[in-house]
MDAnalysis code that builds the backbone (N, CA, C; Angstrom):
import MDAnalysis as mda
import numpy as np

u = mda.Universe.empty(180, n_residues=60, atom_resindex=np.repeat(np.arange(60), 3), trajectory=True)
u.add_TopologyAttr("name", ["N", "CA", "C"] * 60)
u.add_TopologyAttr("resid", np.arange(1, 61))
u.add_TopologyAttr("resname", ["MET", "ASN", "GLU", "GLN", "TRP", "MET", "ILE", "ARG", "GLU", "ASN", "TYR", "VAL", "GLY", "SER", "VAL", "ILE", "PHE", "GLY", "ILE", "LEU", "ALA", "LEU", "GLY", "GLY", "ILE", "PHE", "GLY", "VAL", "TYR", "ALA", "GLY", "ASN", "LEU", "ILE", "HIS", "LEU", "PHE", "THR", "ILE", "ILE", "ALA", "SER", "GLY", "SER", "VAL", "SER", "TRP", "ALA", "LEU", "TRP", "TYR", "GLU", "ALA", "LYS", "GLN", "ILE", "GLU", "LYS", "GLN", "GLN"])
u.atoms.positions = np.array([
    [1.033, -1.423, 0.479],
    [0.032, 0.264, 0.013],
    [0.909, 1.399, 0.036],
    [0.413, 2.387, -0.513],
    [1.016, 3.634, -0.639],
    [1.687, 3.725, 0.849],
    [2.700, 4.684, 0.960],
    [2.321, 5.278, 2.208],
    [1.723, 6.240, 2.613],
    [1.630, 7.121, 1.578],
    [0.586, 8.365, 1.185],
    [-0.583, 8.154, 2.068],
    [-0.683, 7.411, 1.532],
    [-1.434, 5.938, 1.409],
    [-2.794, 5.983, 2.639],
    [-2.046, 5.727, 3.558],
    [-1.694, 4.857, 4.605],
    [-1.709, 6.358, 5.756],
    [-0.918, 6.987, 5.867],
    [-0.994, 8.187, 6.144],
    [-2.430, 9.243, 6.571],
    [-2.981, 8.729, 5.441],
    [-4.376, 10.095, 4.928],
    [-5.378, 8.895, 5.812],
    [-5.084, 8.257, 5.484],
    [-5.767, 7.286, 6.183],
    [-5.718, 7.126, 7.948],
    [-4.766, 7.561, 8.177],
    [-5.224, 7.287, 9.462],
    [-5.425, 8.161, 10.441],
    [-5.154, 9.158, 9.284],
    [-5.531, 11.261, 9.408],
    [-7.349, 10.531, 9.693],
    [-7.817, 10.297, 8.492],
    [-9.127, 10.373, 8.969],
    [-9.755, 9.071, 9.963],
    [-9.186, 8.290, 10.352],
    [-9.605, 7.389, 10.927],
    [-9.572, 7.854, 12.408],
    [-7.994, 8.776, 12.905],
    [-8.124, 9.637, 14.554],
    [-8.884, 10.653, 14.194],
    [-10.328, 11.397, 13.058],
    [-10.779, 12.565, 13.268],
    [-12.205, 11.462, 13.529],
    [-12.079, 10.734, 12.552],
    [-13.874, 9.514, 12.902],
    [-13.578, 9.106, 14.666],
    [-12.385, 8.527, 15.191],
    [-12.527, 8.103, 16.367],
    [-12.523, 9.839, 17.704],
    [-12.504, 10.649, 17.327],
    [-12.742, 11.708, 17.606],
    [-13.562, 12.088, 18.065],
    [-13.918, 12.288, 17.168],
    [-14.821, 12.262, 17.297],
    [-16.225, 11.596, 18.247],
    [-16.401, 10.648, 17.767],
    [-16.516, 9.633, 18.299],
    [-16.431, 9.906, 19.879],
    [-15.178, 10.172, 20.128],
    [-15.129, 10.374, 21.512],
    [-15.733, 11.605, 21.873],
    [-15.700, 12.543, 21.712],
    [-16.369, 13.609, 21.635],
    [-17.812, 13.588, 22.011],
    [-19.064, 11.824, 21.082],
    [-19.680, 11.798, 21.723],
    [-20.632, 11.841, 22.963],
    [-19.139, 10.948, 23.161],
    [-19.326, 9.922, 24.331],
    [-18.799, 11.118, 25.238],
    [-18.439, 12.254, 25.363],
    [-18.229, 13.217, 26.540],
    [-19.609, 14.157, 26.348],
    [-19.863, 14.070, 25.345],
    [-21.588, 14.450, 25.584],
    [-22.737, 13.583, 25.848],
    [-22.657, 12.238, 25.611],
    [-23.422, 10.681, 26.437],
    [-22.962, 11.116, 28.087],
    [-22.227, 11.489, 28.764],
    [-21.701, 11.607, 30.191],
    [-22.241, 12.816, 30.840],
    [-22.033, 13.706, 29.641],
    [-23.212, 15.065, 30.456],
    [-24.442, 14.855, 30.252],
    [-25.121, 13.675, 29.633],
    [-26.419, 13.874, 29.765],
    [-26.858, 12.695, 31.131],
    [-25.281, 12.462, 31.108],
    [-25.993, 11.456, 32.609],
    [-25.698, 9.935, 32.120],
    [-25.431, 9.181, 31.155],
    [-24.853, 7.765, 30.709],
    [-23.163, 7.294, 31.080],
    [-23.419, 7.871, 32.395],
    [-21.365, 7.168, 32.721],
    [-21.481, 6.248, 31.772],
    [-21.655, 5.141, 31.017],
    [-22.016, 3.714, 30.147],
    [-20.429, 4.487, 29.442],
    [-21.363, 5.610, 29.427],
    [-19.955, 6.287, 27.589],
    [-18.649, 6.575, 28.148],
    [-18.406, 6.675, 29.049],
    [-17.285, 6.683, 29.788],
    [-16.402, 5.610, 28.871],
    [-16.844, 4.234, 28.951],
    [-15.320, 3.647, 27.755],
    [-15.709, 3.918, 26.566],
    [-16.548, 4.589, 25.896],
    [-16.622, 5.635, 25.085],
    [-15.407, 6.013, 24.955],
    [-15.050, 7.002, 25.399],
    [-14.183, 8.601, 25.038],
    [-12.710, 7.914, 26.069],
    [-12.559, 6.418, 26.591],
    [-11.146, 6.139, 26.732],
    [-10.963, 5.289, 25.549],
    [-11.704, 4.357, 25.147],
    [-11.576, 3.716, 23.861],
    [-11.477, 4.085, 22.876],
    [-12.372, 5.486, 22.359],
    [-12.524, 6.190, 21.196],
    [-10.778, 7.316, 20.647],
    [-11.069, 7.536, 22.785],
    [-9.830, 8.590, 22.972],
    [-8.303, 7.690, 22.171],
    [-8.410, 7.271, 22.994],
    [-7.081, 5.761, 22.530],
    [-7.286, 5.565, 20.772],
    [-7.989, 5.389, 20.433],
    [-7.538, 4.774, 18.607],
    [-7.565, 6.147, 18.550],
    [-8.150, 6.595, 18.253],
    [-7.946, 8.155, 17.849],
    [-6.194, 7.774, 18.067],
    [-5.851, 8.475, 19.675],
    [-4.271, 8.921, 19.511],
    [-3.296, 7.543, 18.862],
    [-3.633, 7.083, 19.252],
    [-2.989, 5.866, 18.154],
    [-2.929, 6.114, 16.721],
    [-3.693, 5.941, 15.795],
    [-3.697, 6.601, 14.697],
    [-3.124, 7.762, 14.106],
    [-3.300, 9.361, 15.677],
    [-2.592, 10.419, 15.105],
    [-1.290, 9.801, 14.820],
    [-0.419, 9.039, 15.842],
    [0.593, 9.102, 16.467],
    [1.410, 8.564, 15.286],
    [0.956, 7.260, 14.582],
    [1.081, 6.236, 13.752],
    [1.327, 6.670, 12.317],
    [0.363, 7.937, 12.174],
    [0.545, 8.333, 11.161],
    [2.023, 9.361, 11.227],
    [1.994, 10.517, 12.233],
    [3.289, 11.248, 12.259],
    [4.516, 10.322, 12.034],
    [4.321, 8.669, 12.606],
    [6.355, 8.357, 12.737],
    [5.547, 8.211, 11.521],
    [5.087, 7.288, 10.233],
    [4.927, 7.165, 9.221],
    [5.894, 8.388, 8.018],
    [5.163, 9.464, 9.131],
    [5.792, 10.984, 7.782],
    [7.755, 11.131, 8.188],
    [7.526, 10.873, 9.799],
    [8.964, 11.198, 10.159],
    [9.868, 9.855, 8.992],
    [9.363, 8.815, 8.848],
    [10.482, 7.581, 8.429],
    [10.256, 8.120, 6.413],
    [10.055, 8.978, 6.053],
    [10.296, 9.265, 4.638],
    [11.042, 10.252, 4.343],
])
């Protein structure tokens, strides 16, 4: 797979999971504490994808 495509794909995935984490924050404000898991899981995946994209960029 092309490295530029992987970088773009990781950034898009990072944004998507970031939006899910933001939705989890709104869910917690609405009173559903189960969304704490959503915040942790989505935030972690978002950060990991962003970090991986940065590492691939550095290798180029």
